[in-house]
mmCIF file as Biopython writes it, N, C-alpha, C and O atoms, coordinates in Angstrom:
data_model
#
loop_
_atom_site.group_PDB
_atom_site.id
_atom_site.type_symbol
_atom_site.label_atom_id
_atom_site.label_alt_id
_atom_site.label_comp_id
_atom_site.label_asym_id
_atom_site.label_entity_id
_atom_site.label_seq_id
_atom_site.pdbx_PDB_ins_code
_atom_site.Cartn_x
_atom_site.Cartn_y
_atom_site.Cartn_z
_atom_site.occupancy
_atom_site.B_iso_or_equiv
_atom_site.auth_seq_id
_atom_site.auth_asym_id
_atom_site.pdbx_PDB_model_num
ATOM 1   N N  . MET A ? 1  ? 9.271   1.115   27.363  1.0 0.0 1  A 1 
ATOM 2   C CA . MET A ? 1  ? 8.466   -0.031  26.998  1.0 0.0 1  A 1 
ATOM 3   C C  . MET A ? 1  ? 7.881   0.124   25.586  1.0 0.0 1  A 1 
ATOM 4   O O  . MET A ? 1  ? 7.784   -0.854  24.845  1.0 0.0 1  A 1 
ATOM 5   N N  . GLU A ? 2  ? 7.491   1.357   25.212  1.0 0.0 2  A 1 
ATOM 6   C CA . GLU A ? 2  ? 6.886   1.567   23.903  1.0 0.0 2  A 1 
ATOM 7   C C  . GLU A ? 2  ? 7.849   1.223   22.776  1.0 0.0 2  A 1 
ATOM 8   O O  . GLU A ? 2  ? 7.421   0.739   21.728  1.0 0.0 2  A 1 
ATOM 9   N N  . GLY A ? 3  ? 9.120   1.460   22.970  1.0 0.0 3  A 1 
ATOM 10  C CA . GLY A ? 3  ? 10.112  1.179   21.941  1.0 0.0 3  A 1 
ATOM 11  C C  . GLY A ? 3  ? 10.297  -0.298  21.675  1.0 0.0 3  A 1 
ATOM 12  O O  . GLY A ? 3  ? 10.893  -0.659  20.660  1.0 0.0 3  A 1 
ATOM 13  N N  . GLN A ? 4  ? 9.817   -1.160  22.534  1.0 0.0 4  A 1 
ATOM 14  C CA . GLN A ? 4  ? 10.006  -2.600  22.377  1.0 0.0 4  A 1 
ATOM 15  C C  . GLN A ? 4  ? 8.743   -3.308  21.902  1.0 0.0 4  A 1 
ATOM 16  O O  . GLN A ? 4  ? 8.685   -4.538  21.926  1.0 0.0 4  A 1 
ATOM 17  N N  . VAL A ? 5  ? 7.746   -2.570  21.477  1.0 0.0 5  A 1 
ATOM 18  C CA . VAL A ? 5  ? 6.509   -3.176  20.995  1.0 0.0 5  A 1 
ATOM 19  C C  . VAL A ? 5  ? 6.768   -4.015  19.747  1.0 0.0 5  A 1 
ATOM 20  O O  . VAL A ? 5  ? 6.090   -5.019  19.529  1.0 0.0 5  A 1 
ATOM 21  N N  . TRP A ? 6  ? 7.722   -3.624  18.941  1.0 0.0 6  A 1 
ATOM 22  C CA . TRP A ? 6  ? 8.019   -4.334  17.705  1.0 0.0 6  A 1 
ATOM 23  C C  . TRP A ? 6  ? 8.708   -5.676  17.948  1.0 0.0 6  A 1 
ATOM 24  O O  . TRP A ? 6  ? 8.676   -6.549  17.081  1.0 0.0 6  A 1 
ATOM 25  N N  . TRP A ? 7  ? 9.325   -5.849  19.109  1.0 0.0 7  A 1 
ATOM 26  C CA . TRP A ? 7  ? 10.149  -7.031  19.353  1.0 0.0 7  A 1 
ATOM 27  C C  . TRP A ? 7  ? 9.395   -8.349  19.200  1.0 0.0 7  A 1 
ATOM 28  O O  . TRP A ? 7  ? 9.915   -9.251  18.543  1.0 0.0 7  A 1 
ATOM 29  N N  . PRO A ? 8  ? 8.191   -8.512  19.773  1.0 0.0 8  A 1 
ATOM 30  C CA . PRO A ? 8  ? 7.512   -9.808  19.602  1.0 0.0 8  A 1 
ATOM 31  C C  . PRO A ? 8  ? 7.218   -10.159 18.139  1.0 0.0 8  A 1 
ATOM 32  O O  . PRO A ? 8  ? 7.184   -11.334 17.773  1.0 0.0 8  A 1 
ATOM 33  N N  . LYS A ? 9  ? 7.008   -9.148  17.320  1.0 0.0 9  A 1 
ATOM 34  C CA . LYS A ? 9  ? 6.670   -9.399  15.921  1.0 0.0 9  A 1 
ATOM 35  C C  . LYS A ? 9  ? 7.905   -9.558  15.041  1.0 0.0 9  A 1 
ATOM 36  O O  . LYS A ? 9  ? 7.917   -10.396 14.140  1.0 0.0 9  A 1 
ATOM 37  N N  . TYR A ? 10 ? 8.947   -8.760  15.292  1.0 0.0 10 A 1 
ATOM 38  C CA . TYR A ? 10 ? 10.102  -8.722  14.400  1.0 0.0 10 A 1 
ATOM 39  C C  . TYR A ? 10 ? 11.415  -9.151  15.054  1.0 0.0 10 A 1 
ATOM 40  O O  . TYR A ? 10 ? 12.442  -9.205  14.378  1.0 0.0 10 A 1 
ATOM 41  N N  . GLY A ? 11 ? 11.404  -9.452  16.329  1.0 0.0 11 A 1 
ATOM 42  C CA . GLY A ? 11 ? 12.632  -9.717  17.068  1.0 0.0 11 A 1 
ATOM 43  C C  . GLY A ? 11 ? 13.453  -10.884 16.570  1.0 0.0 11 A 1 
ATOM 44  O O  . GLY A ? 11 ? 14.682  -10.843 16.626  1.0 0.0 11 A 1 
ATOM 45  N N  . ASP A ? 12 ? 12.798  -11.928 16.082  1.0 0.0 12 A 1 
ATOM 46  C CA . ASP A ? 12 ? 13.541  -13.104 15.633  1.0 0.0 12 A 1 
ATOM 47  C C  . ASP A ? 12 ? 13.800  -13.089 14.128  1.0 0.0 12 A 1 
ATOM 48  O O  . ASP A ? 12 ? 14.218  -14.098 13.560  1.0 0.0 12 A 1 
ATOM 49  N N  . MET A ? 13 ? 13.556  -11.965 13.491  1.0 0.0 13 A 1 
ATOM 50  C CA . MET A ? 13 ? 13.717  -11.847 12.048  1.0 0.0 13 A 1 
ATOM 51  C C  . MET A ? 13 ? 15.163  -11.501 11.693  1.0 0.0 13 A 1 
ATOM 52  O O  . MET A ? 13 ? 15.801  -10.682 12.355  1.0 0.0 13 A 1 
ATOM 53  N N  . GLU A ? 14 ? 15.660  -12.136 10.645  1.0 0.0 14 A 1 
ATOM 54  C CA . GLU A ? 14 ? 16.988  -11.809 10.134  1.0 0.0 14 A 1 
ATOM 55  C C  . GLU A ? 14 ? 16.932  -10.450 9.439   1.0 0.0 14 A 1 
ATOM 56  O O  . GLU A ? 14 ? 15.866  -10.006 9.013   1.0 0.0 14 A 1 
ATOM 57  N N  . VAL A ? 15 ? 18.080  -9.801  9.330   1.0 0.0 15 A 1 
ATOM 58  C CA . VAL A ? 15 ? 18.136  -8.484  8.695   1.0 0.0 15 A 1 
ATOM 59  C C  . VAL A ? 15 ? 17.645  -8.559  7.257   1.0 0.0 15 A 1 
ATOM 60  O O  . VAL A ? 15 ? 16.918  -7.676  6.803   1.0 0.0 15 A 1 
ATOM 61  N N  . SER A ? 16 ? 18.033  -9.600  6.540   1.0 0.0 16 A 1 
ATOM 62  C CA . SER A ? 16 ? 17.610  -9.733  5.145   1.0 0.0 16 A 1 
ATOM 63  C C  . SER A ? 16 ? 16.094  -9.901  5.053   1.0 0.0 16 A 1 
ATOM 64  O O  . SER A ? 16 ? 15.464  -9.378  4.134   1.0 0.0 16 A 1 
ATOM 65  N N  . ASP A ? 17 ? 15.512  -10.627 6.001   1.0 0.0 17 A 1 
ATOM 66  C CA . ASP A ? 17 ? 14.058  -10.790 6.016   1.0 0.0 17 A 1 
ATOM 67  C C  . ASP A ? 17 ? 13.362  -9.467  6.313   1.0 0.0 17 A 1 
ATOM 68  O O  . ASP A ? 17 ? 12.326  -9.161  5.724   1.0 0.0 17 A 1 
ATOM 69  N N  . ALA A ? 18 ? 13.924  -8.696  7.215   1.0 0.0 18 A 1 
ATOM 70  C CA . ALA A ? 18 ? 13.348  -7.390  7.550   1.0 0.0 18 A 1 
ATOM 71  C C  . ALA A ? 18 ? 13.412  -6.459  6.341   1.0 0.0 18 A 1 
ATOM 72  O O  . ALA A ? 18 ? 12.478  -5.696  6.092   1.0 0.0 18 A 1 
ATOM 73  N N  . LYS A ? 19 ? 14.509  -6.520  5.592   1.0 0.0 19 A 1 
ATOM 74  C CA . LYS A ? 19 ? 14.630  -5.691  4.391   1.0 0.0 19 A 1 
ATOM 75  C C  . LYS A ? 19 ? 13.621  -6.117  3.336   1.0 0.0 19 A 1 
ATOM 76  O O  . LYS A ? 19 ? 13.015  -5.273  2.676   1.0 0.0 19 A 1 
ATOM 77  N N  . LYS A ? 20 ? 13.436  -7.434  3.172   1.0 0.0 20 A 1 
ATOM 78  C CA . LYS A ? 20 ? 12.443  -7.940  2.225   1.0 0.0 20 A 1 
ATOM 79  C C  . LYS A ? 20 ? 11.046  -7.498  2.638   1.0 0.0 20 A 1 
ATOM 80  O O  . LYS A ? 20 ? 10.246  -7.089  1.797   1.0 0.0 20 A 1 
ATOM 81  N N  . LEU A ? 21 ? 10.755  -7.580  3.923   1.0 0.0 21 A 1 
ATOM 82  C CA . LEU A ? 21 ? 9.451   -7.160  4.431   1.0 0.0 21 A 1 
ATOM 83  C C  . LEU A ? 21 ? 9.212   -5.683  4.147   1.0 0.0 21 A 1 
ATOM 84  O O  . LEU A ? 21 ? 8.131   -5.301  3.700   1.0 0.0 21 A 1 
ATOM 85  N N  . LYS A ? 22 ? 10.218  -4.852  4.406   1.0 0.0 22 A 1 
ATOM 86  C CA . LYS A ? 22 ? 10.086  -3.420  4.149   1.0 0.0 22 A 1 
ATOM 87  C C  . LYS A ? 22 ? 9.859   -3.164  2.663   1.0 0.0 22 A 1 
ATOM 88  O O  . LYS A ? 22 ? 9.027   -2.333  2.298   1.0 0.0 22 A 1 
ATOM 89  N N  . ALA A ? 23 ? 10.590  -3.870  1.806   1.0 0.0 23 A 1 
ATOM 90  C CA . ALA A ? 23 ? 10.414  -3.701  0.363   1.0 0.0 23 A 1 
ATOM 91  C C  . ALA A ? 23 ? 9.002   -4.113  -0.061  1.0 0.0 23 A 1 
ATOM 92  O O  . ALA A ? 23 ? 8.383   -3.446  -0.890  1.0 0.0 23 A 1 
ATOM 93  N N  . LEU A ? 24 ? 8.496   -5.201  0.502   1.0 0.0 24 A 1 
ATOM 94  C CA . LEU A ? 24 ? 7.139   -5.647  0.182   1.0 0.0 24 A 1 
ATOM 95  C C  . LEU A ? 24 ? 6.099   -4.645  0.671   1.0 0.0 24 A 1 
ATOM 96  O O  . LEU A ? 24 ? 5.115   -4.381  -0.020  1.0 0.0 24 A 1 
ATOM 97  N N  . GLU A ? 25 ? 6.313   -4.090  1.854   1.0 0.0 25 A 1 
ATOM 98  C CA . GLU A ? 25 ? 5.384   -3.092  2.376   1.0 0.0 25 A 1 
ATOM 99  C C  . GLU A ? 25 ? 5.392   -1.841  1.509   1.0 0.0 25 A 1 
ATOM 100 O O  . GLU A ? 25 ? 4.339   -1.255  1.254   1.0 0.0 25 A 1 
ATOM 101 N N  . ASP A ? 26 ? 6.571   -1.427  1.054   1.0 0.0 26 A 1 
ATOM 102 C CA . ASP A ? 26 ? 6.673   -0.266  0.167   1.0 0.0 26 A 1 
ATOM 103 C C  . ASP A ? 26 ? 5.966   -0.537  -1.163  1.0 0.0 26 A 1 
ATOM 104 O O  . ASP A ? 26 ? 5.245   0.321   -1.672  1.0 0.0 26 A 1 
ATOM 105 N N  . GLU A ? 27 ? 6.175   -1.728  -1.720  1.0 0.0 27 A 1 
ATOM 106 C CA . GLU A ? 27 ? 5.530   -2.094  -2.974  1.0 0.0 27 A 1 
ATOM 107 C C  . GLU A ? 27 ? 4.014   -2.153  -2.789  1.0 0.0 27 A 1 
ATOM 108 O O  . GLU A ? 27 ? 3.265   -1.711  -3.660  1.0 0.0 27 A 1 
ATOM 109 N N  . ASN A ? 28 ? 3.567   -2.690  -1.673  1.0 0.0 28 A 1 
ATOM 110 C CA . ASN A ? 28 ? 2.143   -2.768  -1.388  1.0 0.0 28 A 1 
ATOM 111 C C  . ASN A ? 28 ? 1.537   -1.363  -1.307  1.0 0.0 28 A 1 
ATOM 112 O O  . ASN A ? 28 ? 0.453   -1.115  -1.834  1.0 0.0 28 A 1 
ATOM 113 N N  . ARG A ? 29 ? 2.239   -0.460  -0.651  1.0 0.0 29 A 1 
ATOM 114 C CA . ARG A ? 29 ? 1.778   0.929   -0.544  1.0 0.0 29 A 1 
ATOM 115 C C  . ARG A ? 29 ? 1.679   1.568   -1.922  1.0 0.0 29 A 1 
ATOM 116 O O  . ARG A ? 29 ? 0.710   2.270   -2.214  1.0 0.0 29 A 1 
ATOM 117 N N  . ARG A ? 30 ? 2.680   1.328   -2.775  1.0 0.0 30 A 1 
ATOM 118 C CA . ARG A ? 30 ? 2.686   1.890   -4.130  1.0 0.0 30 A 1 
ATOM 119 C C  . ARG A ? 30 ? 1.538   1.330   -4.954  1.0 0.0 30 A 1 
ATOM 120 O O  . ARG A ? 30 ? 0.872   2.072   -5.676  1.0 0.0 30 A 1 
ATOM 121 N N  . LEU A ? 31 ? 1.301   0.026   -4.854  1.0 0.0 31 A 1 
ATOM 122 C CA . LEU A ? 31 ? 0.223   -0.601  -5.616  1.0 0.0 31 A 1 
ATOM 123 C C  . LEU A ? 31 ? -1.149  -0.124  -5.149  1.0 0.0 31 A 1 
ATOM 124 O O  . LEU A ? 31 ? -2.052  0.072   -5.962  1.0 0.0 31 A 1 
ATOM 125 N N  . LYS A ? 32 ? -1.303  0.061   -3.845  1.0 0.0 32 A 1 
ATOM 126 C CA . LYS A ? 32 ? -2.571  0.587   -3.323  1.0 0.0 32 A 1 
ATOM 127 C C  . LYS A ? 32 ? -2.835  1.981   -3.869  1.0 0.0 32 A 1 
ATOM 128 O O  . LYS A ? 32 ? -3.972  2.320   -4.200  1.0 0.0 32 A 1 
ATOM 129 N N  . SER A ? 33 ? -1.796  2.780   -3.960  1.0 0.0 33 A 1 
ATOM 130 C CA . SER A ? 33 ? -1.931  4.121   -4.501  1.0 0.0 33 A 1 
ATOM 131 C C  . SER A ? 33 ? -2.322  4.072   -5.977  1.0 0.0 33 A 1 
ATOM 132 O O  . SER A ? 33 ? -3.189  4.829   -6.414  1.0 0.0 33 A 1 
ATOM 133 N N  . LEU A ? 34 ? -1.693  3.192   -6.741  1.0 0.0 34 A 1 
ATOM 134 C CA . LEU A ? 34 ? -2.039  3.039   -8.155  1.0 0.0 34 A 1 
ATOM 135 C C  . LEU A ? 34 ? -3.486  2.586   -8.320  1.0 0.0 34 A 1 
ATOM 136 O O  . LEU A ? 34 ? -4.195  3.071   -9.201  1.0 0.0 34 A 1 
ATOM 137 N N  . LEU A ? 35 ? -3.918  1.666   -7.480  1.0 0.0 35 A 1 
ATOM 138 C CA . LEU A ? 35 ? -5.291  1.170   -7.538  1.0 0.0 35 A 1 
ATOM 139 C C  . LEU A ? 35 ? -6.276  2.279   -7.213  1.0 0.0 35 A 1 
ATOM 140 O O  . LEU A ? 35 ? -7.308  2.406   -7.873  1.0 0.0 35 A 1 
ATOM 141 N N  . ALA A ? 36 ? -5.968  3.084   -6.200  1.0 0.0 36 A 1 
ATOM 142 C CA . ALA A ? 36 ? -6.840  4.205   -5.848  1.0 0.0 36 A 1 
ATOM 143 C C  . ALA A ? 36 ? -6.934  5.193   -7.008  1.0 0.0 36 A 1 
ATOM 144 O O  . ALA A ? 36 ? -8.019  5.690   -7.309  1.0 0.0 36 A 1 
ATOM 145 N N  . ASP A ? 37 ? -5.821  5.478   -7.655  1.0 0.0 37 A 1 
ATOM 146 C CA . ASP A ? 37 ? -5.822  6.374   -8.812  1.0 0.0 37 A 1 
ATOM 147 C C  . ASP A ? 37 ? -6.662  5.795   -9.954  1.0 0.0 37 A 1 
ATOM 148 O O  . ASP A ? 37 ? -7.407  6.522   -10.610 1.0 0.0 37 A 1 
ATOM 149 N N  . ALA A ? 38 ? -6.541  4.499   -10.184 1.0 0.0 38 A 1 
ATOM 150 C CA . ALA A ? 38 ? -7.307  3.863   -11.250 1.0 0.0 38 A 1 
ATOM 151 C C  . ALA A ? 38 ? -8.802  3.929   -10.953 1.0 0.0 38 A 1 
ATOM 152 O O  . ALA A ? 38 ? -9.603  4.185   -11.853 1.0 0.0 38 A 1 
ATOM 153 N N  . HIS A ? 39 ? -9.182  3.699   -9.700  1.0 0.0 39 A 1 
ATOM 154 C CA . HIS A ? 39 ? -10.597 3.784   -9.330  1.0 0.0 39 A 1 
ATOM 155 C C  . HIS A ? 39 ? -11.119 5.209   -9.511  1.0 0.0 39 A 1 
ATOM 156 O O  . HIS A ? 39 ? -12.256 5.405   -9.939  1.0 0.0 39 A 1 
ATOM 157 N N  . LEU A ? 40 ? -10.305 6.184   -9.194  1.0 0.0 40 A 1 
ATOM 158 C CA . LEU A ? 40 ? -10.691 7.577   -9.391  1.0 0.0 40 A 1 
ATOM 159 C C  . LEU A ? 40 ? -10.872 7.881   -10.877 1.0 0.0 40 A 1 
ATOM 160 O O  . LEU A ? 40 ? -11.839 8.535   -11.266 1.0 0.0 40 A 1 
ATOM 161 N N  . ASP A ? 41 ? -9.945  7.408   -11.702 1.0 0.0 41 A 1 
ATOM 162 C CA . ASP A ? 41 ? -10.067 7.603   -13.151 1.0 0.0 41 A 1 
ATOM 163 C C  . ASP A ? 41 ? -11.350 6.966   -13.682 1.0 0.0 41 A 1 
ATOM 164 O O  . ASP A ? 41 ? -12.066 7.576   -14.476 1.0 0.0 41 A 1 
ATOM 165 N N  . ILE A ? 42 ? -11.635 5.762   -13.254 1.0 0.0 42 A 1 
ATOM 166 C CA . ILE A ? 42 ? -12.849 5.062   -13.699 1.0 0.0 42 A 1 
ATOM 167 C C  . ILE A ? 42 ? -14.089 5.824   -13.274 1.0 0.0 42 A 1 
ATOM 168 O O  . ILE A ? 42 ? -15.034 5.973   -14.049 1.0 0.0 42 A 1 
ATOM 169 N N  . SER A ? 43 ? -14.081 6.303   -12.050 1.0 0.0 43 A 1 
ATOM 170 C CA . SER A ? 43 ? -15.221 7.063   -11.545 1.0 0.0 43 A 1 
ATOM 171 C C  . SER A ? 43 ? -15.440 8.328   -12.364 1.0 0.0 43 A 1 
ATOM 172 O O  . SER A ? 43 ? -16.575 8.655   -12.710 1.0 0.0 43 A 1 
ATOM 173 N N  . MET A ? 44 ? -14.369 9.034   -12.674 1.0 0.0 44 A 1 
ATOM 174 C CA . MET A ? 44 ? -14.484 10.254  -13.486 1.0 0.0 44 A 1 
ATOM 175 C C  . MET A ? 44 ? -14.981 9.930   -14.890 1.0 0.0 44 A 1 
ATOM 176 O O  . MET A ? 44 ? -15.830 10.646  -15.422 1.0 0.0 44 A 1 
ATOM 177 N N  . LEU A ? 45 ? -14.469 8.871   -15.494 1.0 0.0 45 A 1 
ATOM 178 C CA . LEU A ? 45 ? -14.897 8.494   -16.841 1.0 0.0 45 A 1 
ATOM 179 C C  . LEU A ? 45 ? -16.373 8.098   -16.860 1.0 0.0 45 A 1 
ATOM 180 O O  . LEU A ? 45 ? -17.093 8.442   -17.797 1.0 0.0 45 A 1 
ATOM 181 N N  . LYS A ? 46 ? -16.824 7.384   -15.840 1.0 0.0 46 A 1 
ATOM 182 C CA . LYS A ? 46 ? -18.240 7.024   -15.757 1.0 0.0 46 A 1 
ATOM 183 C C  . LYS A ? 46 ? -19.103 8.269   -15.627 1.0 0.0 46 A 1 
ATOM 184 O O  . LYS A ? 46 ? -20.170 8.361   -16.234 1.0 0.0 46 A 1 
ATOM 185 N N  . ASP A ? 47 ? -18.635 9.225   -14.832 1.0 0.0 47 A 1 
ATOM 186 C CA . ASP A ? 47 ? -19.372 10.463  -14.654 1.0 0.0 47 A 1 
ATOM 187 C C  . ASP A ? 47 ? -19.459 11.236  -15.961 1.0 0.0 47 A 1 
ATOM 188 O O  . ASP A ? 47 ? -20.527 11.736  -16.314 1.0 0.0 47 A 1 
ATOM 189 N N  . ILE A ? 48 ? -18.357 11.339  -16.677 1.0 0.0 48 A 1 
ATOM 190 C CA . ILE A ? 48 ? -18.332 12.031  -17.965 1.0 0.0 48 A 1 
ATOM 191 C C  . ILE A ? 48 ? -19.223 11.305  -18.968 1.0 0.0 48 A 1 
ATOM 192 O O  . ILE A ? 48 ? -19.962 11.940  -19.720 1.0 0.0 48 A 1 
ATOM 193 N N  . ASN A ? 49 ? -19.155 9.989   -18.978 1.0 0.0 49 A 1 
ATOM 194 C CA . ASN A ? 49 ? -19.919 9.188   -19.929 1.0 0.0 49 A 1 
ATOM 195 C C  . ASN A ? 49 ? -21.420 9.286   -19.665 1.0 0.0 49 A 1 
ATOM 196 O O  . ASN A ? 49 ? -22.212 9.149   -20.597 1.0 0.0 49 A 1 
ATOM 197 N N  . SER A ? 50 ? -21.820 9.514   -18.449 1.0 0.0 50 A 1 
ATOM 198 C CA . SER A ? 50 ? -23.250 9.555   -18.128 1.0 0.0 50 A 1 
ATOM 199 C C  . SER A ? 50 ? -23.906 10.884  -18.483 1.0 0.0 50 A 1 
ATOM 200 O O  . SER A ? 50 ? -25.133 10.969  -18.510 1.0 0.0 50 A 1 
ATOM 201 N N  . LYS A ? 51 ? -23.131 11.906  -18.750 1.0 0.0 51 A 1 
ATOM 202 C CA . LYS A ? 51 ? -23.683 13.221  -19.097 1.0 0.0 51 A 1 
ATOM 203 C C  . LYS A ? 51 ? -24.190 13.231  -20.526 1.0 0.0 51 A 1 
ATOM 204 O O  . LYS A ? 51 ? -23.618 12.598  -21.414 1.0 0.0 51 A 1 
ATOM 205 N N  . LYS A ? 52 ? -25.252 13.946  -20.723 1.0 0.0 52 A 1 
ATOM 206 C CA . LYS A ? 52 ? -25.824 14.088  -22.070 1.0 0.0 52 A 1 
ATOM 207 C C  . LYS A ? 52 ? -25.117 15.248  -22.775 1.0 0.0 52 A 1 
ATOM 208 O O  . LYS A ? 52 ? -25.122 16.373  -22.274 1.0 0.0 52 A 1 
ATOM 209 N N  . TRP A ? 53 ? -24.530 14.986  -23.898 1.0 0.0 53 A 1 
ATOM 210 C CA . TRP A ? 53 ? -23.812 16.022  -24.646 1.0 0.0 53 A 1 
ATOM 211 C C  . TRP A ? 53 ? -24.717 16.458  -25.715 1.0 0.0 53 A 1 
ATOM 212 O O  . TRP A ? 53 ? -24.364 17.333  -26.505 1.0 0.0 53 A 1 
#
């Protein structure tokens, strides 16, 4: 039964649509990672900028 959990969500999807969905999910994952890195860079720069030299 566990193996069929995906069927209600993806069962009527064409193969090309499933491939597009996977590509979009991969791109979304990559963009989220880039955004997290950018936020980390900004946080570090703010920390460096706030120190008295």
